[in-house]
PQR file of N, CA, C, O and H, with PARSE charges and radii, in Angstrom:
ATOM      1  N   MET A   1       0.840  -1.184   0.000 -0.4000 1.5000
ATOM      2  CA  MET A   1       0.000   0.000   0.000 -0.0000 2.0000
ATOM      3  C   MET A   1       0.888   1.252   0.000  0.5500 1.7000
ATOM      4  O   MET A   1       1.872   1.294   0.739 -0.5500 1.4000
ATOM      5  N   PRO A   2       0.570   2.267  -0.804 -0.5600 1.5000
ATOM      6  CA  PRO A   2       1.428   3.448  -0.874  0.2800 2.0000
ATOM      7  C   PRO A   2       1.299   4.324   0.373  0.5500 1.7000
ATOM      8  O   PRO A   2       0.345   4.221   1.144 -0.5500 1.4000
ATOM      9  N   LYS A   3       2.290   5.179   0.533 -0.4000 1.5000
ATOM     10  CA  LYS A   3       2.249   6.137   1.633 -0.0000 2.0000
ATOM     11  C   LYS A   3       1.114   7.122   1.398  0.5500 1.7000
ATOM     12  O   LYS A   3       0.742   7.406   0.260 -0.5500 1.4000
ATOM     13  H   LYS A   3       3.065   5.263  -0.093  0.4000 1.0000
ATOM     14  N   LEU A   4       0.576   7.633   2.485 -0.4000 1.5000
ATOM     15  CA  LEU A   4      -0.481   8.638   2.399 -0.0000 2.0000
ATOM     16  C   LEU A   4       0.143  10.029   2.458  0.5500 1.7000
ATOM     17  O   LEU A   4       1.145  10.247   3.140 -0.5500 1.4000
ATOM     18  H   LEU A   4       0.879   7.403   3.410  0.4000 1.0000
ATOM     19  N   LYS A   5      -0.454  10.950   1.744 -0.4000 1.5000
ATOM     20  CA  LYS A   5       0.042  12.321   1.766 -0.0000 2.0000
ATOM     21  C   LYS A   5      -0.654  13.112   2.867  0.5500 1.7000
ATOM     22  O   LYS A   5      -1.861  12.992   3.079 -0.5500 1.4000
ATOM     23  H   LYS A   5      -1.267  10.773   1.189  0.4000 1.0000
ATOM     24  N   THR A   6       0.134  13.916   3.555 -0.4000 1.5000
ATOM     25  CA  THR A   6      -0.393  14.832   4.550 -0.0000 2.0000
ATOM     26  C   THR A   6      -0.895  16.083   3.854  0.5500 1.7000
ATOM     27  O   THR A   6      -0.221  16.611   2.968 -0.5500 1.4000
ATOM     28  H   THR A   6       1.114  14.013   3.383  0.4000 1.0000
ATOM     29  N   ASN A   7      -2.050  16.559   4.235 -0.4000 1.5000
ATOM     30  CA  ASN A   7      -2.563  17.828   3.725 -0.0000 2.0000
ATOM     31  C   ASN A   7      -1.749  18.938   4.382  0.5500 1.7000
ATOM     32  O   ASN A   7      -1.865  19.173   5.585 -0.5500 1.4000
ATOM     33  H   ASN A   7      -2.598  16.131   4.954  0.4000 1.0000
ATOM     34  N   ARG A   8      -0.931  19.613   3.595 -0.4000 1.5000
ATOM     35  CA  ARG A   8       0.012  20.580   4.150 -0.0000 2.0000
ATOM     36  C   ARG A   8      -0.678  21.802   4.739  0.5500 1.7000
ATOM     37  O   ARG A   8      -0.184  22.370   5.713 -0.5500 1.4000
ATOM     38  H   ARG A   8      -0.836  19.423   2.618  0.4000 1.0000
ATOM     39  N   SER A   9      -1.788  22.213   4.184 -0.4000 1.5000
ATOM     40  CA  SER A   9      -2.477  23.377   4.745 -0.0000 2.0000
ATOM     41  C   SER A   9      -3.024  23.048   6.130  0.5500 1.7000
ATOM     42  O   SER A   9      -3.006  23.899   7.019 -0.5500 1.4000
ATOM     43  H   SER A   9      -2.189  21.751   3.392  0.4000 1.0000
ATOM     44  N   ALA A  10      -3.508  21.830   6.320 -0.4000 1.5000
ATOM     45  CA  ALA A  10      -3.995  21.423   7.642 -0.0000 2.0000
ATOM     46  C   ALA A  10      -2.840  21.274   8.617  0.5500 1.7000
ATOM     47  O   ALA A  10      -2.972  21.621   9.790 -0.5500 1.4000
ATOM     48  H   ALA A  10      -3.523  21.138   5.598  0.4000 1.0000
ATOM     49  N   ALA A  11      -1.712  20.764   8.148 -0.4000 1.5000
ATOM     50  CA  ALA A  11      -0.557  20.561   9.022 -0.0000 2.0000
ATOM     51  C   ALA A  11      -0.016  21.887   9.551  0.5500 1.7000
ATOM     52  O   ALA A  11       0.535  21.939  10.650 -0.5500 1.4000
ATOM     53  H   ALA A  11      -1.604  20.482   7.195  0.4000 1.0000
ATOM     54  N   LYS A  12      -0.172  22.957   8.771 -0.4000 1.5000
ATOM     55  CA  LYS A  12       0.295  24.264   9.222 -0.0000 2.0000
ATOM     56  C   LYS A  12      -0.675  24.912  10.203  0.5500 1.7000
ATOM     57  O   LYS A  12      -0.284  25.805  10.954 -0.5500 1.4000
ATOM     58  H   LYS A  12      -0.619  22.914   7.878  0.4000 1.0000
ATOM     59  N   ARG A  13      -1.921  24.481  10.208 -0.4000 1.5000
ATOM     60  CA  ARG A  13      -2.938  25.128  11.032 -0.0000 2.0000
ATOM     61  C   ARG A  13      -3.284  24.370  12.309  0.5500 1.7000
ATOM     62  O   ARG A  13      -3.779  24.970  13.264 -0.5500 1.4000
ATOM     63  H   ARG A  13      -2.239  23.756   9.597  0.4000 1.0000
ATOM     64  N   PHE A  14      -3.036  23.082  12.344 -0.4000 1.5000
ATOM     65  CA  PHE A  14      -3.446  22.254  13.478 -0.0000 2.0000
ATOM     66  C   PHE A  14      -2.278  21.441  14.001  0.5500 1.7000
ATOM     67  O   PHE A  14      -1.388  21.053  13.244 -0.5500 1.4000
ATOM     68  H   PHE A  14      -2.634  22.594  11.568  0.4000 1.0000
ATOM     69  N   LYS A  15      -2.289  21.181  15.330 -0.4000 1.5000
ATOM     70  CA  LYS A  15      -1.304  20.315  15.954 -0.0000 2.0000
ATOM     71  C   LYS A  15      -2.044  19.259  16.751  0.5500 1.7000
ATOM     72  O   LYS A  15      -3.068  19.541  17.374 -0.5500 1.4000
ATOM     73  H   LYS A  15      -3.012  21.497  15.945  0.4000 1.0000
ATOM     74  N   ARG A  16      -1.522  18.036  16.730 -0.4000 1.5000
ATOM     75  CA  ARG A  16      -2.145  16.935  17.457 -0.0000 2.0000
ATOM     76  C   ARG A  16      -1.785  17.031  18.929  0.5500 1.7000
ATOM     77  O   ARG A  16      -0.642  17.345  19.261 -0.5500 1.4000
ATOM     78  H   ARG A  16      -0.690  17.806  16.224  0.4000 1.0000
ATOM     79  N   THR A  17      -2.735  16.765  19.817 -0.4000 1.5000
ATOM     80  CA  THR A  17      -2.476  16.755  21.250 -0.0000 2.0000
ATOM     81  C   THR A  17      -2.258  15.318  21.707  0.5500 1.7000
ATOM     82  O   THR A  17      -2.550  14.375  20.971 -0.5500 1.4000
ATOM     83  H   THR A  17      -3.663  16.510  19.547  0.4000 1.0000
ATOM     84  N   ALA A  18      -1.751  15.157  22.908 -0.4000 1.5000
ATOM     85  CA  ALA A  18      -1.463  13.823  23.437 -0.0000 2.0000
ATOM     86  C   ALA A  18      -2.746  13.013  23.604  0.5500 1.7000
ATOM     87  O   ALA A  18      -2.725  11.788  23.490 -0.5500 1.4000
ATOM     88  H   ALA A  18      -1.514  15.923  23.505  0.4000 1.0000
ATOM     89  N   GLY A  19      -3.846  13.681  23.870 -0.4000 1.5000
ATOM     90  CA  GLY A  19      -5.112  12.985  24.062 -0.0000 2.0000
ATOM     91  C   GLY A  19      -5.832  12.630  22.774  0.5500 1.7000
ATOM     92  O   GLY A  19      -6.919  12.051  22.807 -0.5500 1.4000
ATOM     93  H   GLY A  19      -3.864  14.676  23.962  0.4000 1.0000
ATOM     94  N   GLY A  20      -5.230  12.975  21.633 -0.4000 1.5000
ATOM     95  CA  GLY A  20      -5.839  12.614  20.361 -0.0000 2.0000
ATOM     96  C   GLY A  20      -6.652  13.718  19.725  0.5500 1.7000
ATOM     97  O   GLY A  20      -7.182  13.534  18.630 -0.5500 1.4000
ATOM     98  H   GLY A  20      -4.348  13.444  21.607  0.4000 1.0000
ATOM     99  N   GLY A  21      -6.767  14.866  20.384 -0.4000 1.5000
ATOM    100  CA  GLY A  21      -7.498  15.976  19.797 -0.0000 2.0000
ATOM    101  C   GLY A  21      -6.576  16.835  18.944  0.5500 1.7000
ATOM    102  O   GLY A  21      -5.426  16.474  18.693 -0.5500 1.4000
ATOM    103  H   GLY A  21      -6.337  15.015  21.275  0.4000 1.0000
ATOM    104  N   PHE A  22      -7.094  17.977  18.501 -0.4000 1.5000
ATOM    105  CA  PHE A  22      -6.297  18.900  17.698 -0.0000 2.0000
ATOM    106  C   PHE A  22      -6.458  20.293  18.262  0.5500 1.7000
ATOM    107  O   PHE A  22      -7.569  20.718  18.579 -0.5500 1.4000
ATOM    108  H   PHE A  22      -8.028  18.271  18.705  0.4000 1.0000
ATOM    109  N   LYS A  23      -5.335  21.014  18.391 -0.4000 1.5000
ATOM    110  CA  LYS A  23      -5.419  22.401  18.822 -0.0000 2.0000
ATOM    111  C   LYS A  23      -5.222  23.298  17.615  0.5500 1.7000
ATOM    112  O   LYS A  23      -4.588  22.918  16.630 -0.5500 1.4000
ATOM    113  H   LYS A  23      -4.432  20.669  18.134  0.4000 1.0000
ATOM    114  N   ARG A  24      -5.778  24.490  17.713 -0.4000 1.5000
ATOM    115  CA  ARG A  24      -5.737  25.426  16.594 -0.0000 2.0000
ATOM    116  C   ARG A  24      -5.630  26.839  17.140  0.5500 1.7000
ATOM    117  O   ARG A  24      -5.957  27.106  18.296 -0.5500 1.4000
ATOM    118  H   ARG A  24      -6.293  24.798  18.513  0.4000 1.0000
ATOM    119  N   GLY A  25      -5.167  27.733  16.283 -0.4000 1.5000
ATOM    120  CA  GLY A  25      -5.142  29.139  16.639 -0.0000 2.0000
ATOM    121  C   GLY A  25      -6.508  29.763  16.375  0.5500 1.7000
ATOM    122  O   GLY A  25      -7.334  29.202  15.655 -0.5500 1.4000
ATOM    123  H   GLY A  25      -4.901  27.515  15.344  0.4000 1.0000
ATOM    124  N   ARG A  26      -6.728  30.912  16.961 -0.4000 1.5000
ATOM    125  CA  ARG A  26      -8.012  31.590  16.766 -0.0000 2.0000
ATOM    126  C   ARG A  26      -7.941  32.524  15.561  0.5500 1.7000
ATOM    127  O   ARG A  26      -6.867  33.000  15.191 -0.5500 1.4000
ATOM    128  H   ARG A  26      -6.057  31.368  17.546  0.4000 1.0000
ATOM    129  N   SER A  27      -9.066  32.770  14.974 -0.4000 1.5000
ATOM    130  CA  SER A  27      -9.129  33.633  13.791 -0.0000 2.0000
ATOM    131  C   SER A  27      -9.475  35.068  14.190  0.5500 1.7000
ATOM    132  O   SER A  27      -9.707  35.357  15.364 -0.5500 1.4000
ATOM    133  H   SER A  27      -9.938  32.384  15.275  0.4000 1.0000
ATOM    134  N   HIS A  28      -9.507  35.944  13.221 -0.4000 1.5000
ATOM    135  CA  HIS A  28      -9.940  37.355  13.359 -0.0000 2.0000
ATOM    136  C   HIS A  28      -8.934  38.225  14.101  0.5500 1.7000
ATOM    137  O   HIS A  28      -9.331  39.201  14.737 -0.5500 1.4000
ATOM    138  H   HIS A  28      -9.319  35.710  12.267  0.4000 1.0000
ATOM    139  N   LEU A  29      -7.650  37.903  14.041 -0.4000 1.5000
ATOM    140  CA  LEU A  29      -6.665  38.730  14.728 -0.0000 2.0000
ATOM    141  C   LEU A  29      -5.549  39.167  13.774  0.5500 1.7000
ATOM    142  O   LEU A  29      -4.439  39.457  14.219 -0.5500 1.4000
ATOM    143  H   LEU A  29      -7.328  37.109  13.525  0.4000 1.0000
ATOM    144  N   ARG A  30      -5.830  39.216  12.470 -0.4000 1.5000
ATOM    145  CA  ARG A  30      -4.805  39.555  11.496 -0.0000 2.0000
ATOM    146  C   ARG A  30      -4.849  41.013  11.054  0.5500 1.7000
ATOM    147  O   ARG A  30      -3.801  41.643  10.907 -0.5500 1.4000
ATOM    148  H   ARG A  30      -6.732  38.979  12.108  0.4000 1.0000
ATOM    149  N   HIS A  31      -6.025  41.549  10.843 -0.4000 1.5000
ATOM    150  CA  HIS A  31      -6.118  42.927  10.359 -0.0000 2.0000
ATOM    151  C   HIS A  31      -7.438  43.514  10.818  0.5500 1.7000
ATOM    152  O   HIS A  31      -8.260  42.826  11.423 -0.5500 1.4000
ATOM    153  H   HIS A  31      -6.876  41.037  10.962  0.4000 1.0000
ATOM    154  N   ILE A  32      -7.636  44.812  10.522 -0.4000 1.5000
ATOM    155  CA  ILE A  32      -8.801  45.578  10.996 -0.0000 2.0000
ATOM    156  C   ILE A  32      -8.904  45.461  12.523  0.5500 1.7000
ATOM    157  O   ILE A  32      -9.946  45.092  13.066 -0.5500 1.4000
ATOM    158  H   ILE A  32      -6.968  45.371  10.031  0.4000 1.0000
ATOM    159  N   LEU A  33      -7.793  45.785  13.198 -0.4000 1.5000
ATOM    160  CA  LEU A  33      -7.743  45.615  14.646 -0.0000 2.0000
ATOM    161  C   LEU A  33      -8.178  46.861  15.406  0.5500 1.7000
ATOM    162  O   LEU A  33      -8.441  46.786  16.607 -0.5500 1.4000
ATOM    163  H   LEU A  33      -6.947  46.084  12.757  0.4000 1.0000
ATOM    164  N   THR A  34      -8.258  48.010  14.727 -0.4000 1.5000
ATOM    165  CA  THR A  34      -8.545  49.243  15.452 -0.0000 2.0000
ATOM    166  C   THR A  34      -9.966  49.277  15.989  0.5500 1.7000
ATOM    167  O   THR A  34     -10.219  49.868  17.039 -0.5500 1.4000
ATOM    168  H   THR A  34      -8.044  48.070  13.752  0.4000 1.0000
ATOM    169  N   LYS A  35     -10.884  48.657  15.287 -0.4000 1.5000
ATOM    170  CA  LYS A  35     -12.275  48.691  15.761 -0.0000 2.0000
ATOM    171  C   LYS A  35     -12.582  47.612  16.800  0.5500 1.7000
ATOM    172  O   LYS A  35     -13.654  47.626  17.404 -0.5500 1.4000
ATOM    173  H   LYS A  35     -10.679  48.177  14.434  0.4000 1.0000
ATOM    174  N   LYS A  36     -11.662  46.689  17.009 -0.4000 1.5000
ATOM    175  CA  LYS A  36     -11.875  45.623  17.991 -0.0000 2.0000
ATOM    176  C   LYS A  36     -11.378  46.088  19.351  0.5500 1.7000
ATOM    177  O   LYS A  36     -10.345  46.751  19.448 -0.5500 1.4000
ATOM    178  H   LYS A  36     -10.791  46.678  16.518  0.4000 1.0000
ATOM    179  N   THR A  37     -12.101  45.747  20.379 -0.4000 1.5000
ATOM    180  CA  THR A  37     -11.726  46.177  21.720 -0.0000 2.0000
ATOM    181  C   THR A  37     -10.513  45.398  22.208  0.5500 1.7000
ATOM    182  O   THR A  37     -10.208  44.317  21.705 -0.5500 1.4000
ATOM    183  H   THR A  37     -12.940  45.208  20.299  0.4000 1.0000
ATOM    184  N   SER A  38      -9.826  45.965  23.197 -0.4000 1.5000
ATOM    185  CA  SER A  38      -8.655  45.299  23.765 -0.0000 2.0000
ATOM    186  C   SER A  38      -9.037  43.960  24.375  0.5500 1.7000
ATOM    187  O   SER A  38      -8.283  42.991  24.282 -0.5500 1.4000
ATOM    188  H   SER A  38     -10.074  46.843  23.605  0.4000 1.0000
ATOM    189  N   LYS A  39     -10.205  43.907  24.996 -0.4000 1.5000
ATOM    190  CA  LYS A  39     -10.659  42.653  25.599 -0.0000 2.0000
ATOM    191  C   LYS A  39     -10.852  41.578  24.540  0.5500 1.7000
ATOM    192  O   LYS A  39     -10.459  40.427  24.729 -0.5500 1.4000
ATOM    193  H   LYS A  39     -10.817  44.694  25.072  0.4000 1.0000
ATOM    194  N   ARG A  40     -11.457  41.962  23.432 -0.4000 1.5000
ATOM    195  CA  ARG A  40     -11.706  41.002  22.354 -0.0000 2.0000
ATOM    196  C   ARG A  40     -10.402  40.493  21.761  0.5500 1.7000
ATOM    197  O   ARG A  40     -10.257  39.297  21.510 -0.5500 1.4000
ATOM    198  H   ARG A  40     -11.776  42.897  23.278  0.4000 1.0000
ATOM    199  N   LYS A  41      -9.440  41.406  21.533 -0.4000 1.5000
ATOM    200  CA  LYS A  41      -8.148  40.999  20.973 -0.0000 2.0000
ATOM    201  C   LYS A  41      -7.384  40.124  21.956  0.5500 1.7000
ATOM    202  O   LYS A  41      -6.729  39.165  21.550 -0.5500 1.4000
ATOM    203  H   LYS A  41      -9.558  42.378  21.737  0.4000 1.0000
ATOM    204  N   ARG A  42      -7.460  40.438  23.223 -0.4000 1.5000
ATOM    205  CA  ARG A  42      -6.777  39.650  24.253 -0.0000 2.0000
ATOM    206  C   ARG A  42      -7.337  38.237  24.327  0.5500 1.7000
ATOM    207  O   ARG A  42      -6.588  37.276  24.496 -0.5500 1.4000
ATOM    208  H   ARG A  42      -7.993  41.217  23.553  0.4000 1.0000
ATOM    209  N   GLN A  43      -8.644  38.114  24.201 -0.4000 1.5000
ATOM    210  CA  GLN A  43      -9.269  36.796  24.273 -0.0000 2.0000
ATOM    211  C   GLN A  43      -9.035  35.966  23.022  0.5500 1.7000
ATOM    212  O   GLN A  43      -9.236  34.752  23.047 -0.5500 1.4000
ATOM    213  H   GLN A  43      -9.252  38.895  24.063  0.4000 1.0000
ATOM    214  N   LEU A  44      -8.615  36.590  21.931 -0.4000 1.5000
ATOM    215  CA  LEU A  44      -8.314  35.855  20.707 -0.0000 2.0000
ATOM    216  C   LEU A  44      -6.886  35.305  20.681  0.5500 1.7000
ATOM    217  O   LEU A  44      -6.522  34.559  19.773 -0.5500 1.4000
ATOM    218  H   LEU A  44      -8.452  37.577  21.911  0.4000 1.0000
ATOM    219  N   ARG A  45      -6.081  35.676  21.678 -0.4000 1.5000
ATOM    220  CA  ARG A  45      -4.711  35.155  21.746 -0.0000 2.0000
ATOM    221  C   ARG A  45      -4.713  33.685  22.131  0.5500 1.7000
ATOM    222  O   ARG A  45      -5.714  33.158  22.617 -0.5500 1.4000
ATOM    223  H   ARG A  45      -6.377  36.283  22.416  0.4000 1.0000
ATOM    224  N   GLY A  46      -3.596  33.042  21.913 -0.4000 1.5000
ATOM    225  CA  GLY A  46      -3.454  31.666  22.365 -0.0000 2.0000
ATOM    226  C   GLY A  46      -4.162  30.678  21.456  0.5500 1.7000
ATOM    227  O   GLY A  46      -4.566  31.009  20.341 -0.5500 1.4000
ATOM    228  H   GLY A  46      -2.783  33.470  21.518  0.4000 1.0000
ATOM    229  N   THR A  47      -4.299  29.469  21.953 -0.4000 1.5000
ATOM    230  CA  THR A  47      -4.890  28.408  21.148 -0.0000 2.0000
ATOM    231  C   THR A  47      -6.155  27.883  21.798  0.5500 1.7000
ATOM    232  O   THR A  47      -6.426  28.139  22.971 -0.5500 1.4000
ATOM    233  H   THR A  47      -3.971  29.201  22.858  0.4000 1.0000
ATOM    234  N   THR A  48      -6.920  27.148  21.019 -0.4000 1.5000
ATOM    235  CA  THR A  48      -8.114  26.482  21.508 -0.0000 2.0000
ATOM    236  C   THR A  48      -8.192  25.140  20.810  0.5500 1.7000
ATOM    237  O   THR A  48      -7.398  24.858  19.913 -0.5500 1.4000
ATOM    238  H   THR A  48      -6.700  26.940  20.066  0.4000 1.0000
ATOM    239  N   MET A  49      -9.124  24.325  21.207 -0.4000 1.5000
ATOM    240  CA  MET A  49      -9.262  23.002  20.615 -0.0000 2.0000
ATOM    241  C   MET A  49     -10.181  23.068  19.396  0.5500 1.7000
ATOM    242  O   MET A  49     -11.157  23.817  19.380 -0.5500 1.4000
ATOM    243  H   MET A  49      -9.769  24.554  21.936  0.4000 1.0000
ATOM    244  N   ALA A  50      -9.854  22.278  18.387 -0.4000 1.5000
ATOM    245  CA  ALA A  50     -10.756  22.135  17.244 -0.0000 2.0000
ATOM    246  C   ALA A  50     -11.992  21.375  17.725  0.5500 1.7000
ATOM    247  O   ALA A  50     -11.908  20.582  18.663 -0.5500 1.4000
ATOM    248  H   ALA A  50      -9.061  21.670  18.400  0.4000 1.0000
ATOM    249  N   HIS A  51     -13.105  21.607  17.101 -0.4000 1.5000
ATOM    250  CA  HIS A  51     -14.341  20.967  17.530 -0.0000 2.0000
ATOM    251  C   HIS A  51     -14.269  19.459  17.324  0.5500 1.7000
ATOM    252  O   HIS A  51     -13.663  18.983  16.364 -0.5500 1.4000
ATOM    253  H   HIS A  51     -13.173  22.250  16.339  0.4000 1.0000
ATOM    254  N   SER A  52     -14.888  18.719  18.227 -0.4000 1.5000
ATOM    255  CA  SER A  52     -14.784  17.256  18.200 -0.0000 2.0000
ATOM    256  C   SER A  52     -15.366  16.652  16.930  0.5500 1.7000
ATOM    257  O   SER A  52     -14.937  15.577  16.511 -0.5500 1.4000
ATOM    258  H   SER A  52     -15.380  19.107  19.007  0.4000 1.0000
ATOM    259  N   THR A  53     -16.330  17.316  16.310 -0.4000 1.5000
ATOM    260  CA  THR A  53     -16.915  16.778  15.082 -0.0000 2.0000
ATOM    261  C   THR A  53     -15.961  16.886  13.897  0.5500 1.7000
ATOM    262  O   THR A  53     -16.179  16.241  12.871 -0.5500 1.4000
ATOM    263  H   THR A  53     -16.679  18.189  16.651  0.4000 1.0000
ATOM    264  N   ASP A  54     -14.894  17.702  14.025 -0.4000 1.5000
ATOM    265  CA  ASP A  54     -13.910  17.837  12.955 -0.0000 2.0000
ATOM    266  C   ASP A  54     -12.732  16.889  13.113  0.5500 1.7000
ATOM    267  O   ASP A  54     -11.902  16.790  12.209 -0.5500 1.4000
ATOM    268  H   ASP A  54     -14.717  18.226  14.858  0.4000 1.0000
ATOM    269  N   ASN A  55     -12.637  16.193  14.233 -0.4000 1.5000
ATOM    270  CA  ASN A  55     -11.462  15.365  14.508 -0.0000 2.0000
ATOM    271  C   ASN A  55     -11.271  14.254  13.476  0.5500 1.7000
ATOM    272  O   ASN A  55     -10.139  13.987  13.073 -0.5500 1.4000
ATOM    273  H   ASN A  55     -13.311  16.273  14.968  0.4000 1.0000
ATOM    274  N   ALA A  56     -12.335  13.609  13.046 -0.4000 1.5000
ATOM    275  CA  ALA A  56     -12.205  12.522  12.071 -0.0000 2.0000
ATOM    276  C   ALA A  56     -11.652  13.054  10.758  0.5500 1.7000
ATOM    277  O   ALA A  56     -10.810  12.406  10.136 -0.5500 1.4000
ATOM    278  H   ALA A  56     -13.255  13.825  13.373  0.4000 1.0000
ATOM    279  N   ARG A  57     -12.107  14.211  10.332 -0.4000 1.5000
ATOM    280  CA  ARG A  57     -11.622  14.812   9.088 -0.0000 2.0000
ATOM    281  C   ARG A  57     -10.156  15.218   9.223  0.5500 1.7000
ATOM    282  O   ARG A  57      -9.374  15.056   8.286 -0.5500 1.4000
ATOM    283  H   ARG A  57     -12.791  14.737  10.837  0.4000 1.0000
ATOM    284  N   LEU A  58      -9.786  15.743  10.390 -0.4000 1.5000
ATOM    285  CA  LEU A  58      -8.404  16.160  10.612 -0.0000 2.0000
ATOM    286  C   LEU A  58      -7.479  14.940  10.675  0.5500 1.7000
ATOM    287  O   LEU A  58      -6.357  14.996  10.172 -0.5500 1.4000
ATOM    288  H   LEU A  58     -10.421  15.875  11.151  0.4000 1.0000
ATOM    289  N   ARG A  59      -7.924  13.866  11.272 -0.4000 1.5000
ATOM    290  CA  ARG A  59      -7.111  12.645  11.308 -0.0000 2.0000
ATOM    291  C   ARG A  59      -6.864  12.127   9.888  0.5500 1.7000
ATOM    292  O   ARG A  59      -5.781  11.627   9.585 -0.5500 1.4000
ATOM    293  H   ARG A  59      -8.835  13.821  11.680  0.4000 1.0000
ATOM    294  N   GLN A  60      -7.846  12.246   9.043 -0.4000 1.5000
ATOM    295  CA  GLN A  60      -7.705  11.800   7.671 -0.0000 2.0000
ATOM    296  C   GLN A  60      -6.745  12.699   6.892  0.5500 1.7000
ATOM    297  O   GLN A  60      -5.994  12.216   6.043 -0.5500 1.4000
ATOM    298  H   GLN A  60      -8.726  12.652   9.289  0.4000 1.0000
ATOM    299  N   MET A  61      -6.765  13.989   7.173 -0.4000 1.5000
ATOM    300  CA  MET A  61      -5.880  14.914   6.472 -0.0000 2.0000
ATOM    301  C   MET A  61      -4.448  14.816   6.970  0.5500 1.7000
ATOM    302  O   MET A  61      -3.513  15.100   6.222 -0.5500 1.4000
ATOM    303  H   MET A  61      -7.375  14.381   7.863  0.4000 1.0000
ATOM    304  N   MET A  62      -4.261  14.416   8.237 -0.4000 1.5000
ATOM    305  CA  MET A  62      -2.922  14.339   8.809 -0.0000 2.0000
ATOM    306  C   MET A  62      -2.711  12.937   9.405  0.5500 1.7000
ATOM    307  O   MET A  62      -2.754  12.777  10.625 -0.5500 1.4000
ATOM    308  H   MET A  62      -5.021  14.186   8.845  0.4000 1.0000
ATOM    309  N   PRO A  63      -2.488  11.934   8.569 -0.5600 1.5000
ATOM    310  CA  PRO A  63      -2.431  10.566   9.055  0.2800 2.0000
ATOM    311  C   PRO A  63      -1.215  10.244   9.914  0.5500 1.7000
ATOM    312  O   PRO A  63      -1.248   9.272  10.668 -0.5500 1.4000
ATOM    313  N   TYR A  64      -0.141  11.029   9.825 -0.4000 1.5000
ATOM    314  CA  TYR A  64       1.091  10.691  10.555 -0.0000 2.0000
ATOM    315  C   TYR A  64       1.350  11.604  11.733  0.5500 1.7000
ATOM    316  O   TYR A  64       2.429  11.547  12.323 -0.5500 1.4000
ATOM    317  H   TYR A  64      -0.114  11.819   9.212  0.4000 1.0000
ATOM    318  N   SER A  65       0.399  12.441  12.092 -0.4000 1.5000
ATOM    319  CA  SER A  65       0.622  13.334  13.226 -0.0000 2.0000
ATOM    320  C   SER A  65       0.241  12.670  14.524  0.5500 1.7000
ATOM    321  O   SER A  65       0.364  13.278  15.587 -0.5500 1.4000
ATOM    322  H   SER A  65      -0.478  12.488  11.613  0.4000 1.0000
TER
END
């Protein structure tokens, strides 16, 4: 059976956790920041978990992670 290819766009956006989930960065913090409040920008920092319903799709896109 041939090797499977990793979806490179997914590999750049998601990381596998030890528990089998995927962590991701938050969106909406790249531009048009002047109208967003400091609280909103602060809460968009850091990472969060990808939704559990997306885990099967992410496992398929990143088979070796």
